[in-house]
C-alpha positions in Angstrom: 80.5 118.5 41.6 84.2 119.1 41.8 85.5 121.7 39.3 88.2 119.4 38.0 85.7 116.6 37.4 83.5 119.0 35.5 86.4 120.1 33.4 87.4 116.5 32.5 83.8 115.7 31.6 83.5 118.8 29.4 86.8 117.9 27.7 85.9 114.3 26.9 82.4 115.3 25.9 83.8 118.0 23.6 86.1 115.6 21.8 83.3 113.0 21.4 80.8 115.5 20.0 83.5 116.9 17.7 84.2 113.4 16.3 80.4 112.8 15.8 80.1 116.1 14.0 83.0 115.5 11.6 81.5 112.1 10.7 78.2 113.9 9.9 80.1 116.3 7.7 81.7 113.4 5.8 78.3 111.7 5.4 76.6 114.9 4.1 79.4 115.2 1.5 78.7 118.9 1.0 82.1 120.1 2.2 84.1 119.2 5.3 85.5 121.5 7.9 88.4 123.9 7.0 91.2 121.9 8.6 90.1 118.7 6.9 89.9 120.6 3.7 93.6 121.5 4.1 94.4 117.9 4.9 92.5 116.7 1.7 94.6 119.1 -0.4 97.9 118.0 1.2 96.9 114.4 0.8 96.3 115.0 -2.9 99.9 116.2 -3.6 102.0 114.5 -1.0 102.6 110.8 -1.8 102.5 109.3 1.7 99.7 107.6 3.6 97.0 109.9 4.9 97.5 108.6 8.5 101.2 109.4 8.4 100.5 112.8 6.9 97.9 113.6 9.5 100.4 112.8 12.3 103.1 115.0 10.7 100.8 118.0 10.3 99.5 117.7 13.8 103.1 117.3 15.2 104.0 120.6 13.5 101.0 122.3 15.0 101.8 120.7 18.3 105.3 122.2 18.2 103.7 125.6 17.5 101.5 125.3 20.6 104.4 124.1 22.8 106.6 127.0 21.7 104.1 129.8 22.1 101.7 128.6 24.8 102.1 125.0 26.1 99.2 125.5 28.5 97.0 124.8 25.5 98.3 121.2 25.4 96.6 118.8 27.9 94.5 115.7 28.3 92.0 116.9 25.7 94.7 117.3 23.1 95.8 113.7 23.3 92.2 112.4 23.5 91.7 114.3 20.3 94.8 112.8 18.7 94.1 109.2 19.5 90.3 108.9 19.6 88.9 111.4 17.2 89.5 109.4 14.1 87.8 106.3 15.4 84.8 108.4 16.6 84.6 110.0 13.1 84.6 106.6 11.4 81.8 105.3 13.8 79.7 108.4 13.3 79.9 108.3 9.5 79.3 104.6 9.4 76.2 104.9 11.6 74.8 107.7 9.5 75.3 105.6 6.3 73.6 102.6 7.9 70.6 104.6 9.3 70.2 106.9 6.2 71.3 105.0 3.1 70.7 107.0 -0.2 69.9 110.1 1.8 68.2 112.8 -0.4 69.9 116.2 -0.8 67.5 118.0 1.7 68.3 115.5 4.4 72.1 115.8 3.8 71.7 119.6 4.1 69.9 119.2 7.5 72.6 116.8 8.7 75.3 119.4 7.6 73.6 122.2 9.5 73.3 120.1 12.6 77.0 119.1 12.3 78.1 122.7 12.1 76.2 123.6 15.2 77.4 120.7 17.4 81.0 121.1 16.1 81.0 124.7 17.5 79.4 123.5 20.7 82.1 120.8 21.1 84.9 123.4 20.6 83.4 125.7 23.2 83.2 122.9 25.7 86.8 121.8 25.6 88.1 125.4 25.1 86.4 126.5 28.4 87.4 123.3 30.2 91.0 124.4 29.6 92.5 121.0 29.7 94.0 121.2 26.3 92.6 121.7 22.8 93.3 120.2 19.4 96.5 121.3 17.8 94.6 123.2 15.1 92.3 125.0 17.5 95.4 126.0 19.5 96.6 128.2 16.6 93.6 130.6 16.7 93.5 130.6 20.5 97.2 131.5 20.9 97.0 134.1 18.2 94.0 135.9 19.7 95.6 135.8 23.2 99.0 137.1 22.0 97.4 139.8 20.0 95.0 141.3 22.6 93.4 143.7 20.0 92.1 140.7 18.0 89.0 138.7 19.1 89.1 134.9 18.9 86.2 134.9 16.4 88.2 137.0 14.0 91.4 134.9 14.4 89.4 131.7 13.8 87.8 133.0 10.7 91.2 134.0 9.2 92.7 130.6 10.1 89.8 128.7 8.6 89.8 130.8 5.4 93.6 130.2 4.9 93.1 126.5 5.3 90.2 126.5 2.8 92.2 128.6 0.3 95.3 126.4 0.5 93.2 123.2 0.4 91.4 124.3 -2.8 94.6 125.5 -4.4 96.3 122.1 -3.7 93.3 120.1 -5.0 93.2 122.1 -8.2 97.0 121.7 -8.6 96.6 117.9 -8.2 94.2 117.9 -11.2 91.0 116.8 -9.4 87.7 117.5 -11.0 85.2 120.1 -9.7 82.9 117.3 -8.5 85.7 115.7 -6.5 86.7 119.0 -5.0 83.1 119.9 -4.0 83.0 116.7 -1.9 85.9 118.1 0.2 85.5 121.8 -0.2 81.9 122.7 -0.6 79.1 124.8 1.0 79.7 123.3 4.4 83.4 124.3 4.3 82.5 127.9 3.4 79.9 128.2 6.1 82.2 126.8 8.8 85.1 129.1 7.6 83.0 132.2 8.2 80.7 131.3 11.1 82.6 128.8 13.4 84.4 131.6 15.2 81.3 133.6 16.2 79.3 130.4 16.9 82.0 129.0 19.2 82.1 132.4 21.0 78.2 132.2 21.4 78.3 128.7 22.9 81.3 129.6 25.1 79.4 132.5 26.7 75.9 130.9 26.9 76.7 127.2 27.5 80.3 126.3 28.5 81.0 129.1 30.9 77.7 128.7 32.8 78.5 124.9 33.1 81.6 125.8 35.2 79.7 128.5 37.1 81.7 131.3 35.4 80.2 134.7 34.8 79.4 135.4 31.1 82.1 137.2 29.2 81.0 139.7 26.6 
């Protein structure tokens, strides 16, 4: 199969799997991924529609990528911007229809599966190199500009900062601990500390071999 065709398939597949995983996060209600935690905090204190706020934040991050490394912007970036939300809604709705009143143990299982496939999806469209989401571009650009820092470390720092800001904004807005836990919970903490290493693992052992690349250590 032609390399470009492989890269396009990997990009589209990565975005679709990412949307499915975020929908599973929202269904599990045990904490969403770090970027969505930040968005929840911003949404709680900025009095505009969430959709408009989401676009504004992503435009800011898009400008960052365009200034520092525009090669990170491509077809996958725009597929992510325009399709991800709809895939998330479909995935969450499907889980709710198939597993109504899911017990805690099942929600924990769904959360763990979501974390794994979210990291797999990121590795697929990172390696395809046809553009990444605006948030993913931040850690990628940082790690490449600072050659002494590994991507996994940069991603952990970016995720931790998003979680910290999200929690601070939710507390400032006066939300209860129960409400905050739905947005920033155990799932958020796990992804903040383990997404970077897991993405690196899937990149080396799954995504690169799909393109016939030698494994990078």
